[in-house]
Structures are given as structure tokens and as C-alpha cells.
N, C-alpha and C positions, 0 to 999 in steps of 0.2 A: 504494500500500500504506500502511496506517495504522501508520507507525513511531512510536517514542517521540519523535524530534525533530519529527515532524509534529504530534503531540499538543501538545508544548510550544509550538510556533509558533502553533498554533490558540488555545491558552490565553492566550498573551501577546497575540495580536491582540484577543481578547475583553476581557481586562483593560484593555489600552491604550485601546480604544474606549470602554469604560465610564468610565475615568478622564477622558478628554478630554471626554466628554459631561456628566459630573456633578460633577467635583471642581474646586473653586477653590483653586489652590495658593498657599501663602505664598512670598514671595521668589522669584518665578518670572516670567519674561517671558510673560504670559498670552497675548499675541498669537501668540507663537512656539510655545506649547505643543502645539497640534494637529499641528504639523509635527515638532517634536522628540520628543514623546511621553514617557511616564514610564519611569523605571527602577523596576521593580516588585520590591521586596525581599520575599522570602517566608519566610526563616528565618535564624537566627543560630547561630554555633558558635564559642565563644571570641572571638578578635579578628576572625573572618571573618563575612561575611554572604553570602547566596546569592540570586540573582534568580530570577524565575519561569521562566527558561530553563535553569536549572541552572548558570549561571556563578557562580564564587566570587570574592569580592573581599576583600582585606585592608583593613579599615576604618581608615584612617589618621586619621580625624577623630572617632572614638568616636561616630559618628552626628552630633550637633551638640554636640561638646565634652563629652559627658555620660556615655557608657557606660564608666565607668572599669573596671568588672569584666568587660567584654566583653558578649556577647550570649546567654550560656547558663549563668549561674552558678546552680547547683542550689540552694544554700542560700537565696539571695534569692528565687528563684522559689517555693520551698516556703513561705517566710514569707508571700508574697502569697496562696498557695492556702489556707494555714491561716487567715489573716485573713478571707478571703472566706467561709470556712465558719463562722467564729465570729461576726463582726459586719461584714457587708458595707458598712454605712453607718451613721453617726450624725454629728450636728453638735456644734459646740462653742460655740454661742450660749447666752446666758442661764444661765451657770454649768454647762453640760454639759461632759463630757470623756470620754475613753476611755483605757485603760491605755497603749496604744502612743503616743498623743500626749503623755501625761505623761512616759513614759520617754524619748521622743525629745527633748523639751524639756530634760530633765535632762542627757541625753548631750551635747547641743549646748552647753549652758552649760559643761560640764566640758571640752569641746574648744576653746572660744573662745580666740582669741589674746590677748585682754585681758579683764578681768572684765566680764561682762555680767549683766543682771538678769533679763530675761524673753525669751521666744521667742514670736513670732506666726507662724502658719502660713498659707501661701497655696499656689497651684498652679503657679506659673511664676516665672522670674526677672523677667519683666515686671511681674507682679502684686506681687512683693516690692519692686521699686524704686518702683512706683507707690505702694505702701503707705508706703514710706520718705518720699516727698514729703509725703504727707498727715500723717505723724507729725511731720515737721519743722514744718509749718504749725500743727498742733495744739499741739505743744510750745511754740512761741513765743507763741501765743495764751494758753496756760496760764500762761506765765511773765510775762505782762504786757508783751510786746513785739510787738504786732500788726503792726508795720511790717517786722519782720525775717523776710522770707519769700522773698527771692530765693535761688535755688539755682544754684550755678556748676558746670558740667560742662566737658568738654574737647572740642575738635574731634577727630573720628575716634573718639570714645568710642562704645560701644554699651551701652545699658542697657535695651533692650526696645522693645515696640511699642504698649503702651497709650498713651493720649493724653499722659499725663505722662511715662512712661518713654521714649517716642519723642521727646518734646521734649528730654529730657536727652541722648539720643543725638546725637552730633555728626556724623552721616552724612547727606549731602543726600538720598539715596533715601528715608530715613525721614521727611523733611519735605515733599518736593516734592508739591504738589497734595493734601496732607492738611491744609493750613492750619496747619502747625506750624512752629516751636515755639509753645507757649502763652506767655502773659505770665509774667514773673518767673523765666524760665529763661535763663541766660546761658552763654556759652561762652568759654573762654580757650584758649591754645595747646596743641598736641599735643606730648608729650615724646619726639618721634622724632628722635634726634640725627642720624641719617643724612640725613633729609630736611629738618629744620628748623633745624639749627645753622648759624651763620655760618661762613664759611671760617676754618679754623684754631681754631675755638672748642672748647675741651675739654668733656667731659661735665659737669664741675663748674661751669664758667663758664656753660654752657647751662642747667643746672639753676638756677643763681642768677638768670639772666635770666628764666626762666619764673616763678620765685617772685616776682621784682620785678614782673613783668607782672600776676600774680594780685593782689598787694598794691595795685598802682596801680588795678586794676579795682574792688577792694573800696572803696578810698578814693573813687574817682570816683562809685560808686553810693551811697556812704554806709554805713559799717559797721553802722549801726542798721537797714539794710534787707537785709543779706545774712545768710541763715539757715544755709546749709550748702554744702559742697563735696562732690561725689561723684566717686569714682575707682575704676577697676579697678586692682588691683595690676599686672597685665599686661593691656594693652588687647587684647582678643581679636579681635572681628570687624573692628576698625579696622586689622588687619594684624599682629597679634601684636607689639605695641610694648612692649619691655622698657624700663622707666624708666632714665634715665641716672644715674650715680653721684651720690649726695647729694640726688636730686630730692625724695623724700618727706620727708627731714629738713627741707629748706628750706621746702617747701610747708606742712608741719604747724606750723612756727614762725610762719608768717604767720597761719594759722587760729587759733592760740592767742592771738595778739596782738589779734585782733578778735572773739574769742568766736564763731567760726563752727564749727558742727558738722561732723564728718567722717563721711561715709557711705562705707564700703568695699563695693564691689560685688564679691563673691567668687563670683559665679554660675559663672564659668569656672574661676577659680583655686582655689576651695575644695576641700578633701579630697585633697590630695596632688599636685596638678598641677605646682606649682612646686618640689616637693621637700619642703616643709613641709606641715602639715595645712592651713594657710591662707596665701595670698599675703601677708597682712598681717604674718605672722611673717617671711617671706622678706625683706620690704622695710621692716620696722620701722614699720608703720602702727599707730596707736592709735585706732581708730574709736569714735565714739559710737553709731553704728548700723551693723550689718553685715548684708548680704543674701547669701543662698546658695540654690542650687538644683542643677540638673543632676546632678553626681556625688553629691549628697545621697542619691539613691536609685539611682545608676548609670543613671539614665534609665528604670528599670523601672516607675516610677509617676510621674505628674505631682505634684510637690511642691516647695515652696520655703519658706524661713524668713527671718524678720527678727529679729535679735537687737538688743536695746536696752540701753543702759547704765542704771545705777541712777538717775542724775540725770534722764534722759529718762523712765524709767518713773515715777518719783515724781511728776513734774509732770503727766504725762498721766493717771495714776491719780487724782490729786487733782481734776483738771479733770473727769474722768468722774463723780466723786462730785457735783460741783456741777451737772453737766448731767443726771445720772441714768443715763447709759449712755456707753460708748465706741462710738460709732456707726459702726463699720467692721468688716468681716469678709466672708467668702465662705461659700457653702453647703458647700464642701468643705474649709474650713480645719480642719486636724487630722484629715483623713479617716482612719478606722481602718485601712484597707488601705494607703494611701500611707504613713502613719506607721510601720506595721509593717514595710513593705518598707525604708523608709529606716533604721529602727533596725537591722534585720539587716545592711544595707549597712555601717553604721558598725562593727558587730561584726566583719564580715568584714575590713574594713580593719585592725582591730586583730589579729585572730586570724591573718591571713595576712601580717602585717608588711609591708603595702603600702608604707609610707614607706621602709622599709629596701630593699625591692625597687626602688623608684624611684631611691634613692640609688645602687644598684648598676648599673642599666642606663642611667640618664640620661646619664652621660658618653659612653657609646658612641653614643647617639642624637645628642647635641650635636656630638660629633667627626665623626660621619658626615655630618651636615648641613653642617658647616663645611668639609668636604672639597670641597663643591660650589662654594665661593666663587671658585675659579679658573676656573670655566666661563665661556665668552666672553660670555654674556648674563646672568650673575648679578651683581647689584649689591651686595646685602647678604644675609647669612645671620644670623638672630638667633633667640634663644630662651633658655629656662631650664627645667630639669627635663625634663618630657616634653611640652613645647609649643614650637613653633618655626615659622619661616617662611623661605622663600626668595623674595627679591624680584628680578624680572626687569627689566632695563633695556636700552634701545637702545644705550647707550654706557657702558661701565664706567668709563672715566676721569672723565667728567663726572657720571655718575649720571643722565644724561638719560633720561626714561621713554619707553616706546613710546607712540605716539598711542593714545588710548582705543579708537578704532575698530578697531585691530588685534586687540584681544581676545586678546593673547598668553597671559595667565594662564589664561583659559578654555580656550584651545586645549591648553595643557599639561595641565590637569585632565582634559580628554577623553582625551588620549593616555594619561595615567596609568590612567584607567578601562579603557582597552583592554588595559593591561598587568595588570589585575586589582588595581588599587589605587585606593581612594577618598580623595582629598584635596579641599581647597576653595580655589578661586580667589577672592581678595578684591582685585579689580582685577588687578594683575600680581604680587601677593604670593600665594604658594602656602602655605597653612597645613597644619601637621601637629599632631595632638592624639590620638595613639594611645591605646588602652586602657592603663591603668596596669599591667595584668597582662602586657603584651607582654614577650617574652623577648629576650635578646641576639640569638639566631639570627633571630627574627622581625623585629627592628630591621634586621638586615642584609638580610633579604628585602625589607622595605618600601623601604629605600633603593635596593636593586638595581632594583626595579620602577620607582621614580621615575627612577633614572639612565637606564634604557632609554627611558622617555618623554621625558626631557630630550634624549637623543641624537637621537631622532626629531624633536623640535622644532628642535634646533640645525641639523639637516640641512635642514629646511624653511626656516628663517630664512636660512641661508647661500644657499640657492637663490634665495630672494626677493631678497636683497641683490644677488646676482650679476645677476639678471635686470633689476634697476633701475639697475645701475651703481654701487650704493653699496658702501662698505666697512664691514665689521663693526668 
């Protein structure tokens, strides 16, 4: 008999077969994909999404850190519809513009954590950070310092996947067999106190050591060759790494001594994620260049932005006058639909007091996460605002990790999905980044689903340990 479940199963089989046959997936084990198959998401509703078989999931990652307003905000959707009907496309090359791009640039400058001069639009965080690299090089050429081109990033950082942005990223999977990183991109230590601090080393002492390491690297390379340092206020895809106390104060003092530009990568942290409009405010960064994306449009349209300080803009503007043009940009820079959607998103953040809401519910989220710290295989719980992570370890006392082949984090993420919760495994760290509109009751629901998944994992791990004769 042709029942509804049968139709859903047939539809899923058809979609899965088509996906496997035609779709090259990002950040996916391509060899395993034909066996694993896709999770096909068909609709969104608030903080929930639904797959093609009618199963509903609480989206604990806001998609990819971006859907701050959930998946069905009527005002933002309508702004996109209006924009499509009015001006579905135009460009911003050669002195062209459109009203939404102008208003969005003005709005971003008004929100910036430090005074900024101009806004450049791109389509993704990767493109924004790639543009920042080019701006650093262009700026130092314009300033008569053609050797000052090296850019320092950090191990475990994530800044995107274009050639330059992937080179900045400090994750091996972004480099292996892509012939990356490119020249003039350097990496220094990751500010993860739990994993990288020496025994007994305080957060402040650890931060001092990292700042000294940075300064030693700048001096070894030659300060006249180091042009910029790039950092996420909170490192996202590297494991939700919250910087130790005094870290950015000490890092910025080093940068000032050697006239090294600071690029703040706010792609994940921007627009309320850490509790302030920008992570730079939360941690006291004073960037020369700031990149943002993701929550800029709540993920409803592809858009990113690069804000530059007055000194950077003045130099590059003068140089473009000498050369006859600023030879950088994208077909969709300042796209009228994307900018209209982003502008309405910023208005919603203000009208719905999103920052106040985050301040109200974030303590419940952070306390709920930290209640997991006593679980037998939880090594560290970390986070700030509405972003956090739970790191699993084989031995709590020593912090000894599980062997990578055990894929414990991936197993827990799969169990969470079975419980109707989408989270992300980054190695054995499980990340949470729920929509900023999540309520206190929904936070409890999210953590309860995760707790059930963790119960199931713990039972499996205990059984495996017993079978191997090991002790937990």
C-alpha cells in the first residue's frame, strides 16, 4: 500500500541517489559519502530544521555558526523578497552603488567596535579574509614598505578556504595535498590553556609566554617584513578556544611595538555571539581591519564585509589614484538583495534587543554546559555567550585524548542527531552555537538531548573498556 512513510522513503532514496551521483560536498569524506549518504534538510522553523523524512532537529550549530535568527524569520525573508522584486542584481564596480549597500555600509560603521572608515563587501568569510590579505599587501606597498608582507596567524585558527584564507588557517586538513600554506604566511601558538599551558602555568603566565613567542617570531623574521597578525576573538572551528586572561592585551602590545596591523576575524563572533555586538569588544581588540560574515545576514544570503581603519583607507585610496583603479572586487560585492537582507538583519537585532536576550539566556547555557564537566569522559567545558564546546578525553586526570581512530567526537555527534539535535564534532570537541533567539526552555531541551546522547556514548565506552580490560 502506498502510505505516506513509503512516499517519504521513496523521496529520500531518490534525493540521496541524486546527491551521491552529482554533488561534490565540502568538508566531507568523499570516499565514504556513497555509503553514509546525505542528511537532506528541507525546511526550517525557528531554531529547528526538518529533513526530507519529516524528522525534526534542534539546530545547535545555527547551521554553520550563522543563522542567529533561526531559520524562518519573517521580516528578513520579506526584505529579501522585496529586494528581488525591486533590483535583483546590480554591481558596485566603477562608481556604481545601490541604496541597500550604502545603508548597510553606514550601519556597519556605526556598529564597529572601534572607529572604522570604509566597508568593502564580499560573499563569504573566506573571501573577506582573502581580501584582508590583499589589503595588507596593498597597504604596505602604498606606504613604501614593500618588504612588510608576512602575515602571522595561529595554529588551530580557521579563516576560510580560498588559497590565502586556507593558508592563514592553522588546521592540517586545510593544507594537506592542497600545496598550502603559500609563502609569507606564518603560524604561532594556539591560546588553548587546557591543552597548551605548562603544568601549573596560570592563564596570565601562559598569555605572557605566547606574547613573548609572537615577539620572538617577529624579531626573528625581521619587523620590517611582518605586515599583520590575524585572530578570531574566539577560535571557532579550531575547537571553540576562548583566549586566556590578558592574552589580547599582551598580544596587541607586541603588535604596536613593531607596527604590525591587527586583523580581527569576526566571521563567527560578530553580531552578538559572545554577548557583545563584536568579539573585539568582549576581549578588548582594536583592529585595523575587521572581517565579518555569517550572522551579518543570519545566513539568509551569502554576504561578508571588510571594515578598514582611516589610516588603511587613506593609503590604499591614494595608491589607487596613482594606479588609476583599486583592482579588487567581486561580481556580487554589495549585491542589492544580500545587502538588503543583511540590513534588515541588523535592524532586527536592534528592534528585538538580541544583545539583551543573549545576556539573559547565556548564563543558563554556560551553566548547563559546565554541569557536564563531571562526566567521566569530559575533559574540559569552555565557552562564552552563546558559543561553547565540550571536549572528550580518554583520561580526565591527565587530559589524555582518545586515539584519533576512535572517532569518539563523531560518534557522539551521530548519537546527538539520533536524539534530534545537530551539533558539530571538531575532533573530540563537540561545538554548540545555537541561534541567538533560543529561549531558556529550548536551552534546557538542547542540553537534555545532548545529555541523552552522552549517556549512550558513556555506556558504549564503558562496555568497550570492560571488554578490553581497561579502566575508565
